[in-house]
PyMOL commands that place a pseudoatom at each C-alpha (Angstrom):
pseudoatom trace, name=CA, resn=UNK, resi=1, chain=A, elem=C, hetatm=0, pos=[8.716, 19.135, -101.489]
pseudoatom trace, name=CA, resn=UNK, resi=2, chain=A, elem=C, hetatm=0, pos=[10.891, 18.555, -104.541]
pseudoatom trace, name=CA, resn=UNK, resi=3, chain=A, elem=C, hetatm=0, pos=[14.026, 18.703, -102.385]
pseudoatom trace, name=CA, resn=UNK, resi=4, chain=A, elem=C, hetatm=0, pos=[12.751, 16.302, -99.737]
pseudoatom trace, name=CA, resn=UNK, resi=5, chain=A, elem=C, hetatm=0, pos=[14.606, 12.989, -99.380]
pseudoatom trace, name=CA, resn=UNK, resi=6, chain=A, elem=C, hetatm=0, pos=[13.926, 10.028, -97.137]
pseudoatom trace, name=CA, resn=UNK, resi=7, chain=A, elem=C, hetatm=0, pos=[16.614, 9.404, -94.516]
pseudoatom trace, name=CA, resn=UNK, resi=8, chain=A, elem=C, hetatm=0, pos=[16.427, 5.748, -93.544]
pseudoatom trace, name=CA, resn=UNK, resi=9, chain=A, elem=C, hetatm=0, pos=[19.722, 5.647, -91.661]
pseudoatom trace, name=CA, resn=UNK, resi=10, chain=A, elem=C, hetatm=0, pos=[18.019, 6.045, -88.268]
pseudoatom trace, name=CA, resn=UNK, resi=11, chain=A, elem=C, hetatm=0, pos=[15.085, 3.686, -88.816]
pseudoatom trace, name=CA, resn=UNK, resi=12, chain=A, elem=C, hetatm=0, pos=[14.744, 0.172, -87.428]
pseudoatom trace, name=CA, resn=UNK, resi=13, chain=A, elem=C, hetatm=0, pos=[13.565, -2.778, -89.403]
pseudoatom trace, name=CA, resn=UNK, resi=14, chain=A, elem=C, hetatm=0, pos=[10.308, -4.272, -88.161]
pseudoatom trace, name=CA, resn=UNK, resi=15, chain=A, elem=C, hetatm=0, pos=[11.916, -7.442, -86.788]
pseudoatom trace, name=CA, resn=UNK, resi=16, chain=A, elem=C, hetatm=0, pos=[14.338, -5.533, -84.579]
pseudoatom trace, name=CA, resn=UNK, resi=17, chain=A, elem=C, hetatm=0, pos=[11.614, -3.124, -83.423]
pseudoatom trace, name=CA, resn=UNK, resi=18, chain=A, elem=C, hetatm=0, pos=[9.392, -6.081, -82.482]
pseudoatom trace, name=CA, resn=UNK, resi=19, chain=A, elem=C, hetatm=0, pos=[12.220, -7.740, -80.524]
pseudoatom trace, name=CA, resn=UNK, resi=20, chain=A, elem=C, hetatm=0, pos=[12.922, -4.521, -78.589]
pseudoatom trace, name=CA, resn=UNK, resi=21, chain=A, elem=C, hetatm=0, pos=[9.274, -4.062, -77.658]
pseudoatom trace, name=CA, resn=UNK, resi=22, chain=A, elem=C, hetatm=0, pos=[9.050, -7.718, -76.625]
pseudoatom trace, name=CA, resn=UNK, resi=23, chain=A, elem=C, hetatm=0, pos=[12.189, -7.425, -74.476]
pseudoatom trace, name=CA, resn=UNK, resi=24, chain=A, elem=C, hetatm=0, pos=[10.871, -4.282, -72.762]
pseudoatom trace, name=CA, resn=UNK, resi=25, chain=A, elem=C, hetatm=0, pos=[7.474, -5.793, -71.978]
pseudoatom trace, name=CA, resn=UNK, resi=26, chain=A, elem=C, hetatm=0, pos=[6.984, -7.152, -68.430]
pseudoatom trace, name=CA, resn=UNK, resi=27, chain=A, elem=C, hetatm=0, pos=[8.342, -10.688, -68.481]
pseudoatom trace, name=CA, resn=UNK, resi=28, chain=A, elem=C, hetatm=0, pos=[10.658, -9.871, -71.406]
pseudoatom trace, name=CA, resn=UNK, resi=29, chain=A, elem=C, hetatm=0, pos=[14.420, -10.388, -71.434]
pseudoatom trace, name=CA, resn=UNK, resi=30, chain=A, elem=C, hetatm=0, pos=[15.174, -6.871, -70.161]
pseudoatom trace, name=CA, resn=UNK, resi=31, chain=A, elem=C, hetatm=0, pos=[12.412, -6.798, -67.557]
pseudoatom trace, name=CA, resn=UNK, resi=32, chain=A, elem=C, hetatm=0, pos=[13.385, -9.619, -65.193]
pseudoatom trace, name=CA, resn=UNK, resi=33, chain=A, elem=C, hetatm=0, pos=[12.066, -9.094, -61.706]
pseudoatom trace, name=CA, resn=UNK, resi=34, chain=A, elem=C, hetatm=0, pos=[9.073, -7.059, -62.836]
pseudoatom trace, name=CA, resn=UNK, resi=35, chain=A, elem=C, hetatm=0, pos=[5.543, -8.228, -62.428]
pseudoatom trace, name=CA, resn=UNK, resi=36, chain=A, elem=C, hetatm=0, pos=[3.331, -8.724, -65.410]
pseudoatom trace, name=CA, resn=UNK, resi=37, chain=A, elem=C, hetatm=0, pos=[0.429, -7.256, -63.477]
pseudoatom trace, name=CA, resn=UNK, resi=38, chain=A, elem=C, hetatm=0, pos=[-1.640, -5.014, -65.706]
pseudoatom trace, name=CA, resn=UNK, resi=39, chain=A, elem=C, hetatm=0, pos=[-3.190, -1.738, -64.727]
pseudoatom trace, name=CA, resn=UNK, resi=40, chain=A, elem=C, hetatm=0, pos=[-6.621, -3.364, -64.966]
pseudoatom trace, name=CA, resn=UNK, resi=41, chain=A, elem=C, hetatm=0, pos=[-5.576, -5.734, -62.185]
pseudoatom trace, name=CA, resn=UNK, resi=42, chain=A, elem=C, hetatm=0, pos=[-4.400, -2.881, -59.955]
pseudoatom trace, name=CA, resn=UNK, resi=43, chain=A, elem=C, hetatm=0, pos=[-7.099, -0.249, -60.473]
pseudoatom trace, name=CA, resn=UNK, resi=44, chain=A, elem=C, hetatm=0, pos=[-10.456, -1.014, -58.812]
pseudoatom trace, name=CA, resn=UNK, resi=45, chain=A, elem=C, hetatm=0, pos=[-13.343, -1.798, -61.166]
pseudoatom trace, name=CA, resn=UNK, resi=46, chain=A, elem=C, hetatm=0, pos=[-15.403, 1.252, -60.126]
pseudoatom trace, name=CA, resn=UNK, resi=47, chain=A, elem=C, hetatm=0, pos=[-12.471, 3.570, -60.939]
pseudoatom trace, name=CA, resn=UNK, resi=48, chain=A, elem=C, hetatm=0, pos=[-11.997, 1.846, -64.308]
pseudoatom trace, name=CA, resn=UNK, resi=49, chain=A, elem=C, hetatm=0, pos=[-15.677, 2.317, -65.129]
pseudoatom trace, name=CA, resn=UNK, resi=50, chain=A, elem=C, hetatm=0, pos=[-15.642, 5.978, -64.117]
pseudoatom trace, name=CA, resn=UNK, resi=51, chain=A, elem=C, hetatm=0, pos=[-12.499, 6.566, -66.157]
pseudoatom trace, name=CA, resn=UNK, resi=52, chain=A, elem=C, hetatm=0, pos=[-14.071, 4.874, -69.179]
pseudoatom trace, name=CA, resn=UNK, resi=53, chain=A, elem=C, hetatm=0, pos=[-17.182, 7.060, -68.878]
pseudoatom trace, name=CA, resn=UNK, resi=54, chain=A, elem=C, hetatm=0, pos=[-15.058, 10.204, -68.701]
pseudoatom trace, name=CA, resn=UNK, resi=55, chain=A, elem=C, hetatm=0, pos=[-12.971, 9.069, -71.700]
pseudoatom trace, name=CA, resn=UNK, resi=56, chain=A, elem=C, hetatm=0, pos=[-16.068, 8.404, -73.808]
pseudoatom trace, name=CA, resn=UNK, resi=57, chain=A, elem=C, hetatm=0, pos=[-17.511, 11.831, -72.995]
pseudoatom trace, name=CA, resn=UNK, resi=58, chain=A, elem=C, hetatm=0, pos=[-14.207, 13.606, -73.584]
pseudoatom trace, name=CA, resn=UNK, resi=59, chain=A, elem=C, hetatm=0, pos=[-13.708, 11.753, -76.868]
pseudoatom trace, name=CA, resn=UNK, resi=60, chain=A, elem=C, hetatm=0, pos=[-17.093, 12.948, -78.092]
pseudoatom trace, name=CA, resn=UNK, resi=61, chain=A, elem=C, hetatm=0, pos=[-16.311, 16.567, -77.191]
pseudoatom trace, name=CA, resn=UNK, resi=62, chain=A, elem=C, hetatm=0, pos=[-12.909, 16.345, -78.859]
pseudoatom trace, name=CA, resn=UNK, resi=63, chain=A, elem=C, hetatm=0, pos=[-14.449, 14.740, -81.951]
pseudoatom trace, name=CA, resn=UNK, resi=64, chain=A, elem=C, hetatm=0, pos=[-16.713, 17.781, -82.337]
pseudoatom trace, name=CA, resn=UNK, resi=65, chain=A, elem=C, hetatm=0, pos=[-13.768, 20.110, -81.740]
pseudoatom trace, name=CA, resn=UNK, resi=66, chain=A, elem=C, hetatm=0, pos=[-11.330, 18.525, -84.189]
pseudoatom trace, name=CA, resn=UNK, resi=67, chain=A, elem=C, hetatm=0, pos=[-13.942, 17.937, -86.899]
pseudoatom trace, name=CA, resn=UNK, resi=68, chain=A, elem=C, hetatm=0, pos=[-14.577, 21.703, -86.989]
pseudoatom trace, name=CA, resn=UNK, resi=69, chain=A, elem=C, hetatm=0, pos=[-11.138, 22.426, -88.445]
pseudoatom trace, name=CA, resn=UNK, resi=70, chain=A, elem=C, hetatm=0, pos=[-10.595, 24.109, -90.756]
pseudoatom trace, name=CA, resn=UNK, resi=71, chain=A, elem=C, hetatm=0, pos=[-13.716, 26.185, -90.138]
pseudoatom trace, name=CA, resn=UNK, resi=72, chain=A, elem=C, hetatm=0, pos=[-15.677, 26.801, -93.316]
pseudoatom trace, name=CA, resn=UNK, resi=73, chain=A, elem=C, hetatm=0, pos=[-18.224, 29.312, -92.038]
pseudoatom trace, name=CA, resn=UNK, resi=74, chain=A, elem=C, hetatm=0, pos=[-18.912, 31.733, -89.186]
pseudoatom trace, name=CA, resn=UNK, resi=75, chain=A, elem=C, hetatm=0, pos=[-21.254, 29.117, -87.684]
pseudoatom trace, name=CA, resn=UNK, resi=76, chain=A, elem=C, hetatm=0, pos=[-18.420, 26.601, -87.497]
pseudoatom trace, name=CA, resn=UNK, resi=77, chain=A, elem=C, hetatm=0, pos=[-16.158, 29.240, -85.950]
pseudoatom trace, name=CA, resn=UNK, resi=78, chain=A, elem=C, hetatm=0, pos=[-18.799, 29.867, -83.277]
pseudoatom trace, name=CA, resn=UNK, resi=79, chain=A, elem=C, hetatm=0, pos=[-19.043, 26.110, -82.728]
pseudoatom trace, name=CA, resn=UNK, resi=80, chain=A, elem=C, hetatm=0, pos=[-15.284, 25.976, -82.115]
pseudoatom trace, name=CA, resn=UNK, resi=81, chain=A, elem=C, hetatm=0, pos=[-15.605, 28.638, -79.400]
pseudoatom trace, name=CA, resn=UNK, resi=82, chain=A, elem=C, hetatm=0, pos=[-18.561, 26.854, -77.754]
pseudoatom trace, name=CA, resn=UNK, resi=83, chain=A, elem=C, hetatm=0, pos=[-16.948, 23.415, -77.833]
pseudoatom trace, name=CA, resn=UNK, resi=84, chain=A, elem=C, hetatm=0, pos=[-13.686, 24.820, -76.457]
pseudoatom trace, name=CA, resn=UNK, resi=85, chain=A, elem=C, hetatm=0, pos=[-15.559, 26.391, -73.540]
pseudoatom trace, name=CA, resn=UNK, resi=86, chain=A, elem=C, hetatm=0, pos=[-17.380, 23.106, -72.955]
pseudoatom trace, name=CA, resn=UNK, resi=87, chain=A, elem=C, hetatm=0, pos=[-14.102, 21.168, -72.960]
pseudoatom trace, name=CA, resn=UNK, resi=88, chain=A, elem=C, hetatm=0, pos=[-12.674, 23.558, -70.358]
pseudoatom trace, name=CA, resn=UNK, resi=89, chain=A, elem=C, hetatm=0, pos=[-15.765, 23.157, -68.151]
pseudoatom trace, name=CA, resn=UNK, resi=90, chain=A, elem=C, hetatm=0, pos=[-15.493, 19.386, -68.605]
pseudoatom trace, name=CA, resn=UNK, resi=91, chain=A, elem=C, hetatm=0, pos=[-11.880, 19.511, -67.431]
pseudoatom trace, name=CA, resn=UNK, resi=92, chain=A, elem=C, hetatm=0, pos=[-12.869, 21.488, -64.343]
pseudoatom trace, name=CA, resn=UNK, resi=93, chain=A, elem=C, hetatm=0, pos=[-15.906, 19.408, -63.409]
pseudoatom trace, name=CA, resn=UNK, resi=94, chain=A, elem=C, hetatm=0, pos=[-15.030, 15.887, -64.545]
pseudoatom trace, name=CA, resn=UNK, resi=95, chain=A, elem=C, hetatm=0, pos=[-11.319, 15.387, -65.190]
pseudoatom trace, name=CA, resn=UNK, resi=96, chain=A, elem=C, hetatm=0, pos=[-10.085, 17.392, -62.195]
pseudoatom trace, name=CA, resn=UNK, resi=97, chain=A, elem=C, hetatm=0, pos=[-12.650, 15.737, -59.907]
pseudoatom trace, name=CA, resn=UNK, resi=98, chain=A, elem=C, hetatm=0, pos=[-11.552, 12.304, -61.135]
pseudoatom trace, name=CA, resn=UNK, resi=99, chain=A, elem=C, hetatm=0, pos=[-7.888, 13.231, -60.684]
pseudoatom trace, name=CA, resn=UNK, resi=100, chain=A, elem=C, hetatm=0, pos=[-8.585, 14.354, -57.131]
pseudoatom trace, name=CA, resn=UNK, resi=101, chain=A, elem=C, hetatm=0, pos=[-10.526, 11.173, -56.397]
pseudoatom trace, name=CA, resn=UNK, resi=102, chain=A, elem=C, hetatm=0, pos=[-7.760, 8.839, -57.570]
pseudoatom trace, name=CA, resn=UNK, resi=103, chain=A, elem=C, hetatm=0, pos=[-5.110, 10.842, -55.741]
pseudoatom trace, name=CA, resn=UNK, resi=104, chain=A, elem=C, hetatm=0, pos=[-6.766, 9.805, -52.476]
pseudoatom trace, name=CA, resn=UNK, resi=105, chain=A, elem=C, hetatm=0, pos=[-7.126, 6.160, -53.533]
pseudoatom trace, name=CA, resn=UNK, resi=106, chain=A, elem=C, hetatm=0, pos=[-3.392, 5.353, -53.482]
pseudoatom trace, name=CA, resn=UNK, resi=107, chain=A, elem=C, hetatm=0, pos=[-3.346, 5.465, -57.272]
pseudoatom trace, name=CA, resn=UNK, resi=108, chain=A, elem=C, hetatm=0, pos=[-1.344, 8.680, -57.650]
pseudoatom trace, name=CA, resn=UNK, resi=109, chain=A, elem=C, hetatm=0, pos=[1.663, 6.901, -59.153]
pseudoatom trace, name=CA, resn=UNK, resi=110, chain=A, elem=C, hetatm=0, pos=[-0.370, 5.884, -62.191]
pseudoatom trace, name=CA, resn=UNK, resi=111, chain=A, elem=C, hetatm=0, pos=[-1.385, 9.397, -63.343]
pseudoatom trace, name=CA, resn=UNK, resi=112, chain=A, elem=C, hetatm=0, pos=[-4.708, 8.005, -64.540]
pseudoatom trace, name=CA, resn=UNK, resi=113, chain=A, elem=C, hetatm=0, pos=[-5.971, 11.398, -65.696]
pseudoatom trace, name=CA, resn=UNK, resi=114, chain=A, elem=C, hetatm=0, pos=[-2.693, 12.368, -67.372]
pseudoatom trace, name=CA, resn=UNK, resi=115, chain=A, elem=C, hetatm=0, pos=[-3.639, 11.264, -70.875]
pseudoatom trace, name=CA, resn=UNK, resi=116, chain=A, elem=C, hetatm=0, pos=[-7.003, 13.018, -70.656]
pseudoatom trace, name=CA, resn=UNK, resi=117, chain=A, elem=C, hetatm=0, pos=[-5.223, 16.207, -69.614]
pseudoatom trace, name=CA, resn=UNK, resi=118, chain=A, elem=C, hetatm=0, pos=[-2.792, 15.811, -72.516]
pseudoatom trace, name=CA, resn=UNK, resi=119, chain=A, elem=C, hetatm=0, pos=[-5.693, 15.472, -74.962]
pseudoatom trace, name=CA, resn=UNK, resi=120, chain=A, elem=C, hetatm=0, pos=[-7.310, 18.639, -73.609]
pseudoatom trace, name=CA, resn=UNK, resi=121, chain=A, elem=C, hetatm=0, pos=[-3.988, 20.510, -73.588]
pseudoatom trace, name=CA, resn=UNK, resi=122, chain=A, elem=C, hetatm=0, pos=[-3.415, 19.591, -77.239]
pseudoatom trace, name=CA, resn=UNK, resi=123, chain=A, elem=C, hetatm=0, pos=[-6.870, 20.904, -78.145]
pseudoatom trace, name=CA, resn=UNK, resi=124, chain=A, elem=C, hetatm=0, pos=[-6.100, 24.103, -76.200]
pseudoatom trace, name=CA, resn=UNK, resi=125, chain=A, elem=C, hetatm=0, pos=[-2.879, 24.624, -78.140]
pseudoatom trace, name=CA, resn=UNK, resi=126, chain=A, elem=C, hetatm=0, pos=[-4.791, 24.242, -81.417]
pseudoatom trace, name=CA, resn=UNK, resi=127, chain=A, elem=C, hetatm=0, pos=[-7.543, 26.586, -80.213]
pseudoatom trace, name=CA, resn=UNK, resi=128, chain=A, elem=C, hetatm=0, pos=[-5.082, 29.267, -79.089]
pseudoatom trace, name=CA, resn=UNK, resi=129, chain=A, elem=C, hetatm=0, pos=[-3.164, 29.043, -82.375]
pseudoatom trace, name=CA, resn=UNK, resi=130, chain=A, elem=C, hetatm=0, pos=[-6.416, 29.331, -84.302]
pseudoatom trace, name=CA, resn=UNK, resi=131, chain=A, elem=C, hetatm=0, pos=[-7.613, 32.329, -82.240]
pseudoatom trace, name=CA, resn=UNK, resi=132, chain=A, elem=C, hetatm=0, pos=[-4.264, 34.037, -82.795]
pseudoatom trace, name=CA, resn=UNK, resi=133, chain=A, elem=C, hetatm=0, pos=[-4.457, 33.394, -86.543]
pseudoatom trace, name=CA, resn=UNK, resi=134, chain=A, elem=C, hetatm=0, pos=[-8.048, 34.616, -86.752]
pseudoatom trace, name=CA, resn=UNK, resi=135, chain=A, elem=C, hetatm=0, pos=[-7.323, 37.768, -84.754]
pseudoatom trace, name=CA, resn=UNK, resi=136, chain=A, elem=C, hetatm=0, pos=[-4.241, 38.562, -86.846]
pseudoatom trace, name=CA, resn=UNK, resi=137, chain=A, elem=C, hetatm=0, pos=[-6.326, 38.388, -90.025]
pseudoatom trace, name=CA, resn=UNK, resi=138, chain=A, elem=C, hetatm=0, pos=[-8.945, 40.697, -88.530]
pseudoatom trace, name=CA, resn=UNK, resi=139, chain=A, elem=C, hetatm=0, pos=[-11.782, 38.163, -88.513]
pseudoatom trace, name=CA, resn=UNK, resi=140, chain=A, elem=C, hetatm=0, pos=[-14.057, 37.403, -85.543]
for i in range(1, 140): cmd.bond("trace and resi %d" % i, "trace and resi %d" % (i + 1))
show_as sticks, trace
zoom trace
């Protein structure tokens, strides 16, 4: 850390960053001809509500998963295994079913389940790294 230096040559000042985001927003200078229609105006209310329910449930599972790191006891390690298995079952039963449902509702272009899958994939990467570390140290 003693040799670390900040390189600010490639950073933007906040004013320029704000202008770029504003220009790239629908209705902005670089987005002429686009509609400012939001996803909430395109996606039916029942799909939005189902997606919100799935997100809330997934967030709770992921909260339990991430709060278990680093594990401080064998009980916490067992919890990590159980929560990981639960997250995988949740993906199979809830996220995949939702993804299939929206693929038949002409909403495939929006990848509504994509972020949920990314969250689960990130947890899987962490879990697999942790399992590899634990097995290489001879524990569990």
